[in-house]
C-alpha positions in Angstrom: 8.1 -24.9 -1.2 5.0 -26.5 -0.3 2.2 -27.4 -3.2 -1.2 -28.0 -1.8 -4.7 -29.2 -3.8 -8.0 -29.2 -1.9 -11.7 -29.1 -2.7 -13.9 -26.6 -1.8 -17.8 -26.5 -1.0 -19.1 -26.8 -4.5 -18.4 -30.2 -6.0 -16.6 -28.5 -9.8 -13.8 -26.7 -7.4 -10.1 -27.3 -6.8 -8.5 -25.3 -4.5 -4.6 -25.3 -5.8 -1.7 -23.3 -3.9 1.3 -23.1 -3.6 3.3 -22.1 -0.1 6.6 -20.5 -0.9 8.8 -17.6 0.5 6.7 -14.5 0.5 3.2 -15.3 1.0 1.0 -18.3 0.0 -0.4 -18.1 -3.5 -3.8 -19.8 -4.5 -6.0 -20.7 -7.7 -9.7 -21.7 -7.8 -10.6 -23.5 -10.9 -14.5 -23.9 -11.6 -15.6 -25.4 -14.5 -17.1 -22.3 -17.1 -14.4 -20.1 -15.8 -12.7 -17.7 -18.5 -9.6 -18.5 -16.4 -8.5 -19.4 -13.3 -8.8 -16.7 -10.6 -5.8 -16.2 -8.9 -6.1 -14.9 -5.1 -3.0 -13.4 -3.0 -2.3 -14.0 0.7 0.7 -11.6 1.0 2.6 -12.2 4.4 3.3 -8.3 5.2 6.6 -7.7 7.0 5.0 -6.0 9.6 2.5 -8.3 10.2 5.6 -11.4 10.7 8.2 -9.1 12.5 8.6 -8.1 16.1 9.2 -4.5 16.7 10.9 -3.7 20.1 12.9 -0.7 20.7 16.2 -1.1 22.0 16.8 -4.0 19.9 19.5 -4.1 17.0 17.4 -6.6 14.9 14.1 -8.6 15.1 14.3 -11.3 12.3 11.6 -13.6 10.5 13.0 -16.7 9.3 10.7 -18.5 6.4 10.4 -21.6 5.1 13.5 -23.1 5.2 14.6 -27.1 4.4 18.3 -28.2 4.8 19.8 -27.3 1.2 19.0 -23.7 0.6 19.8 -21.0 2.8 17.7 -19.2 5.4 16.6 -15.5 4.2 16.1 -13.0 6.8 14.0 -9.9 6.7 14.9 -7.7 9.3 14.3 -4.8 11.1 18.2 -3.3 11.5 20.2 -0.7 13.1 21.7 1.6 10.1 25.4 1.5 11.1 26.9 2.8 8.1 24.0 5.4 7.5 24.6 8.3 9.7 21.8 10.9 9.5 21.2 13.8 12.2 17.8 14.6 12.0 14.9 11.7 11.0 15.2 10.5 7.5 12.4 9.4 5.6 13.8 7.4 2.1 10.7 8.1 -0.1 9.7 9.6 -3.9 6.7 11.3 -4.4 4.8 9.1 -6.7 5.1 6.3 -3.7 1.2 6.3 -1.7 2.8 4.1 1.1 5.4 6.6 1.4 2.7 9.3 1.2 0.8 8.2 4.0 3.9 8.9 6.1 4.3 12.9 4.0 0.5 13.5 5.4 1.0 12.8 8.6 4.1 14.8 8.4 2.8 17.5 7.1 -0.5 17.2 8.6 1.3 17.6 11.9 3.3 20.3 10.8 6.6 18.1 11.2 8.1 19.3 7.9 11.5 21.2 9.9 12.1 18.0 12.4 12.4 15.7 8.5 14.3 15.3 5.4 12.7 13.7 2.8 15.0 12.0 0.5 15.0 9.5 -2.8 16.2 5.6 -2.5 19.2 7.1 -5.0 21.0 9.1 -2.0 21.7 5.6 -0.7 22.2 4.0 -3.8 19.1 3.2 -5.2 17.3 0.2 -5.0 19.1 -2.9 -5.3 22.6 -1.9 -4.1 24.0 -3.1 -1.6 23.9 0.4 0.5 20.5 0.5 0.3 19.2 -3.4 1.0 21.9 -3.0 4.1 19.2 0.0 5.5 16.1 -2.5 4.5 16.9 -5.9 3.5 13.2 -6.0 2.6 14.5 -3.4 -0.6 11.3 -1.8 -0.6 10.5 2.1 0.6 9.4 4.0 2.7 12.2 3.7 5.3 12.3 5.9 8.2 16.4 6.6 9.5 16.4 8.0 13.0 19.8 9.2 14.6 20.3 6.7 16.8 21.0 4.5 14.1 17.1 3.0 13.7 16.1 2.0 10.2 12.2 1.1 10.0 10.8 0.1 7.6 6.5 -0.3 6.6 4.5 2.6 6.3 2.3 1.7 8.9 4.8 1.1 11.1 6.5 4.2 10.5 3.3 5.9 10.6 2.4 4.8 14.3 6.1 5.5 14.9 5.7 9.0 14.3 1.9 9.5 15.9 3.9 7.9 19.2 6.9 9.6 19.6 6.0 12.9 18.3 2.7 12.6 20.3 2.9 16.3 22.0 3.3 18.3 18.3 0.1 19.0 16.1 -2.5 16.8 16.0 -3.0 13.6 17.9 -4.5 12.2 13.9 -6.0 9.4 17.0 -10.0 9.0 17.0 -11.7 9.9 19.9 -13.1 6.5 21.2 -12.3 3.3 21.3 -14.9 2.2 18.6 -13.9 5.3 16.4 -9.7 4.0 16.8 -11.4 0.2 16.1 -12.5 2.1 12.7 -9.4 4.1 11.9 -7.1 1.0 11.9 -9.9 -1.7 10.4 -9.0 1.4 7.4 -5.5 0.8 7.3 -5.8 -2.9 7.9 -8.0 -3.2 4.6 -5.8 -1.2 2.8 -2.7 -2.9 3.7 -3.8 -6.4 3.3 -6.7 -6.2 0.3 -5.6 -2.6 -1.9 -2.1 -3.1 -1.8 -1.6 -6.5 -3.2 -3.8 -6.0 -5.9 -3.0 -1.9 -7.0 -0.4 -2.7 -9.6 -3.2 -3.9 -11.6 -3.4 -0.1 -12.2 -0.4 0.2 -13.8 1.4 -2.9 -14.3 1.5 -5.7 -16.9 -0.9 -8.5 -16.1 -2.6 -10.6 -18.8 -6.1 -10.1 -19.4 -7.9 -11.8 -17.5 -6.2 -11.4 -14.3 -6.4 -7.8 -14.3 -10.0 -7.8 -15.1 -10.5 -10.1 -12.0 -8.5 -8.1 -9.9 -10.4 -5.0 -11.2 -13.2 -6.0 -9.7 -11.9 -7.2 -6.3 -10.6 -3.6 -6.2 -13.8 -2.1 -6.9 -15.0 -4.0 -3.6 -12.7 -3.4 -1.4 -13.8 0.7 -3.0 -17.7 -0.7 -1.4 -15.9 -1.6 2.6 -14.5 1.9 2.4 -17.9 2.8 2.0 -19.3 1.2 4.3 -17.3 1.7 6.9 -16.8 5.5 6.5 -18.2 7.2 9.8 -17.9 10.9 8.0 -17.0 14.0 8.1 -13.4 11.5 8.0 -12.7 7.9 8.0 -13.3 7.6 11.2 -15.5 10.6 13.0 -14.6 14.0 13.5 -10.8 14.1 12.7 -8.1 13.7 10.0 -6.7 10.5 11.4 -3.9 8.5 10.1 -6.4 6.3 8.7 -7.3 9.1 6.2 -3.4 9.2 5.5 -3.9 5.4 4.8 -5.9 5.9 1.7 -5.9 9.6 0.8 -2.9 8.9 -1.8 -4.5 5.2 -2.8 -7.5 7.3 -3.9 -5.0 9.7 -5.6 -4.2 6.6 -8.0 -7.5 5.4 -8.3 -9.3 9.0 -9.3 -5.9 9.9 -11.8 -6.1 6.1 -13.6 -9.3 4.6 -13.4 -11.5 7.1 -15.1 -8.3 8.0 -17.7 -7.4 4.5 -18.6 -9.8 2.3 -17.5 -13.1 4.4 -18.6 -14.4 4.4 -15.5 -17.1 7.3 -14.9 -16.4 8.3 -11.5 -14.6 6.5 -8.5 -17.1 7.7 -5.8 -20.5 7.1 -8.1 -22.9 5.4 -5.7 -20.5 5.7 -3.1 -21.7 8.9 -1.1 -19.8 8.9 2.3 -16.7 8.3 0.2 -17.2 11.3 -2.1 -18.0 13.6 0.3 -15.1 12.3 2.5 -12.6 12.8 -0.7 -14.2 17.1 -1.0 -13.6 17.3 2.4 -10.0 16.0 1.9 -9.3 18.2 -1.3 -9.9 21.1 1.5 -6.8 20.1 3.8 -3.5 21.5 2.9 -1.5 18.9 4.2 -3.9 16.7 2.1 -3.7 19.4 -1.2 0.2 18.8 -0.7 -0.1 15.3 -1.3 -2.2 14.9 -4.2 -0.2 17.3 -5.5 2.9 15.7 -5.0 1.5 11.6 -6.2 -0.5 13.4 -8.9 2.3 14.7 -10.6 4.5 11.6 -10.5 1.4 10.4 -12.3 1.7 12.9 -14.7 5.1 12.1 -15.5 4.1 8.1 -16.4 2.0 9.9 -18.1 3.7 11.5 -19.8 5.8 9.1 -20.2 3.2 6.7 -22.4 3.9 4.1 -19.1 0.0 2.5 -19.8 0.6 2.6 -23.8 4.4 0.8 -23.4 3.4 -1.4 -21.0 0.3 -2.8 -23.3 -2.7 -1.9 -21.3 -4.3 0.5 -23.6 -4.2 -2.1 -26.2 -4.9 -4.9 -24.1 -8.2 -3.3 -23.1 -9.2 -3.0 -26.6 -8.7 -6.0 -27.7 -10.6 -7.3 -24.8 -13.7 -6.3 -24.7 -15.1 -9.1 -22.8 -14.2 -8.5 -19.9 -15.2 -5.7 -17.4 -13.0 -2.6 -16.9 -15.1 0.1 -16.1 -17.3 -0.3 -12.7 -19.4 1.0 -10.5 
């Protein structure tokens, strides 16, 4: 682990960071701040992993010293798990798994895939599950040839490639629009995924408020790049698959628990996109699945039990509702 402290351009600021196994955590401290602002740069497995078809595994070896055993995040051949057809390990409430499910539904591939719970393979943390995905995350796609493929965007691109002859291509028609398609997914994965838990997990009040502000800024970024009528132009692409389930999270949680009047207020392109997506049969199915999972969380009093509802009431000095 490496600690670094560096000045930034303003005279009253310091940047303090810790480099660890899975990324970099940076605090930027300024005089007058209520609390340090925390910024996260997460190293996604898909960006540090070499994915080569036909290899038994590809490994990345993070920071290492002589006194600590190396950890490896590997793409593995699931020799202990045999499947007869492509099998997606996922749960309905997962927004990352839902982007894969949307692709499967939109390309009418339901008959080619089986979708199962992580509990089918022992559940998170079990030795069996970690033998499939050492990252201990979902979704994971298992193939009959033994391939166990993690990371939702990697799975999506694999499906679009392998099943390119089936159903809509879900690829934008021009190079410029394909760049927007990739950019939307990149913004989602790099800047939304690391902070989305501020909507539904425990955080201290200052950090939650800071992350909600960042979340609002990223929604503005989606508004800026949205081409219309879909994110990357005239047809549904994998960019729409990436954003749709996360917007189900935001449209359910933010008004209900954080007092947002309308996630799409002042965002006309995104509002029109959301209305259109709700008319798409594949999107409707995903919205129903994810919303059902979120409703189950509500029924179990998740936000109350985690103290989030009380935290917002006790800290009116922070801004919780946008825009």
